[in-house]
C-alpha positions in Angstrom: 49.1 183.8 19.9 47.0 182.2 22.7 43.0 182.4 22.4 41.7 184.4 24.9 38.8 182.1 25.5 41.2 179.3 26.4 42.8 181.1 29.3 40.2 183.2 31.0 36.6 183.2 31.9 33.8 185.3 33.4 33.8 185.8 36.9 37.6 184.7 37.2 39.7 186.7 39.4 42.8 188.8 37.9 45.2 191.1 39.5 45.9 194.7 38.0 49.1 196.2 38.6 48.9 200.1 38.5 51.5 202.5 39.2 54.4 200.0 38.9 53.9 198.9 42.4 50.3 198.8 43.3 48.4 195.6 43.0 44.7 195.2 42.9 42.2 192.3 42.4 39.4 192.5 39.9 36.8 190.2 38.4 36.2 189.5 34.8 33.0 190.5 33.7 32.9 189.5 30.0 34.7 187.8 27.3 34.9 188.3 23.8 37.0 186.9 20.9 39.9 188.9 21.7 39.1 191.1 24.6 37.9 190.6 28.0 36.3 193.3 30.3 36.7 193.8 34.1 34.9 195.3 36.7 37.4 197.9 38.6 38.0 197.4 42.3 37.1 199.7 44.9 39.6 201.2 47.4 38.0 202.3 50.6 34.7 202.7 48.7 36.2 204.7 45.8 36.4 202.9 42.2 39.8 202.6 40.7 40.2 205.5 38.4 42.7 205.0 35.3 44.3 207.8 33.2 43.8 207.8 29.2 46.8 205.7 27.8 47.8 204.8 31.5 49.6 201.4 31.6 48.2 198.5 33.6 49.7 194.9 34.0 47.0 192.0 34.1 47.8 188.9 35.6 45.6 185.8 35.2 46.4 183.3 37.8 46.4 179.8 35.8 47.0 176.3 37.1 50.7 176.1 36.8 51.6 179.9 37.1 50.8 183.4 36.0 50.1 184.6 32.6 
C-alpha cells in the first residue's frame, strides 16, 4: 500500500466525483498518517452535503496521471 504522505499534501487540489457523474474540485486541508481531510466545495454558495455512507470517488492529480 502506498503511503498517503508520499502522494498528497496540504493545499493540493483534488477532484470529488459524487452521484456517479457530477465532479467537484476540493482542497486538502490536513494530512495525517493514513487519512486526509478536505474542505467541501461550494456550489452556488451552498456547501456540498454528503449523506452518511455515501460513496465519493477522490482523484488526486499526479505528475504522470491520476490516483
